[in-house]
N, C-alpha and C positions, 0 to 999 in steps of 0.2 A: 239582593237589591234588584229592583225593577229596571229594565232597560229604558234608557231615555228615548222618548218618542221624538222623531225628527219631523219637521214640516213635510207634509206630503204634497200639498197643493198651495196655490196662492191663497185659497180660502181659509187656510189654517193660520195665516199670518195675522197677528194682532193688528198690524198696520192696516191690512185690508179690511178686517172686521170693523175697525173704528171708522175708516173712510166710507165703508158701505153704509153704516148707520147715518153718517153725515149726509151722504148722497140721498138717502131716503127722506131726511128732514128737508133738504133743498127741494126735492120733488114736491113735497107737501106745500112748501112756500110757493112754488110756481103755480100750483093749482089755485092759490088764493089771490094772485095778482090780478089787476084789472084786465078786462078782455082786450083792451087795445095793446097790452104788453105781451099777449100770447105769442106773437111772432117776432117779438123784439127781445126784451129782457128775459122773459120766461124761457124762450128757446135757448138763448145764450147761457142761462144758468143751468139748464138741463144738460147742454153739451159739455160745459165745464165740469159738472158733477159726474157725468159718465167718464170724462177724461181722467178725473181723479182716480177712479177705481180701475179703469182700463189700463192705465199706465203702470199701476202696481202689478196687475195680472201679467201684462206683457213683460215687464222687467223681471218678474219672478221666473218667467220661462226662458230667459237668456242665460247662456252658459258663462259668459265672462262678467266678472264683478263690475268692471267699468260700464258695461251695457246696462247692468242692473241699476247702478247708481244713476246713469243718465235718465232712465225711465222714472226713477223715484224723484229726481229733480223736476222732471216734466209734471209729475203728479203734484208736487208741491207748488209749482207755478199755477196749475189749475185751481188748487185750493186757495191760493192768494187772490186769484181772479174772483172766486166766489166771495171772498171777504170784501172785495171792492163792490161786488154786486149787492151785498148786504148794505153797504154804504149808500148805494143808489136807493134801495128800499127805504132806508132811513131818511135820506134827503127828500124823497117824494112822498113820504108818510104812507107807504104801502103796508107797513107792518107796525104793530105797537112796539115801543122802545124796549120793553122787557123781553119780547120775543127776539128782537134783533140782538140784544145783549146775550141772551141764552145761546143763540146760534153762533155768535162770534166767539163766545167762550168755548163752545164745542169745536169750532174750527181751529182755535188755538191748541186745543187738546190733541186734535188729529195732527196738527202741524208738529207738535212736540214729539209725538210717537213716530211720525214720518222722519223727522230729523234724527231720532235715535236709531232708526233702522238704516238710514243713510250712513251714520257713523259706524254702525256695525258692519255694513258692507265694505266701507272704505278700510276699516281695520282688518277685515279678513283679507282684503287685497294686499295690504301692506304687511300682512302676517305679523302684526303687532298686537299687543293687548288693546282692547277698545276701552274708551272711557264713556261711561253712561252717566249723564248728569240729569238729576231731577231736582229742580229748585236750587237750593243753595248747597246741597250735598253732592259729592262726587265719589263714585265707586269705580274701581278699575277691575275689569273682568278679562280673563283669557277667553279665547273664542268659544270654547266648550262651555265655560261658565256663563258667558253672555247669552248663548243660545238657550241654556237651561233657565236663566233668569227670564228671558223673553217668553219661553214656553210657560213659565209659572205665573206670569202676570195675568191678572184678570181685568177685564174692561168694565 
């Protein structure tokens, strides 16, 4: 039996990978905003997008689970800020509706993955089995099983 590979860096986390792809999509959006938004909305969106991935990276580097959870919650806050920024883009007609819908769908996918990672961290802290929910189904995993499940997931 092959040894289970452990996460080595924050870049190995599925949570980070999904957030990074979303950050790239947001950067693409900011380049398409009107010039007068360059130092307003575009700048704010770039800062929130960087905060999304920076907090995942910083949280991963923390020793205590509660610190890790705190940074994941900050990351989730930045993600929700970006969702509101997409509402601004919708309200001001800066982007086509289908593009906004696609980006919002992707943001909720990242949100779901981030919430799963937060539950995982909280469960490890409590030394209890974690519950990973996906849609209407619920599966219970022990710490080692959840880590294996997270490692096996593909984005």
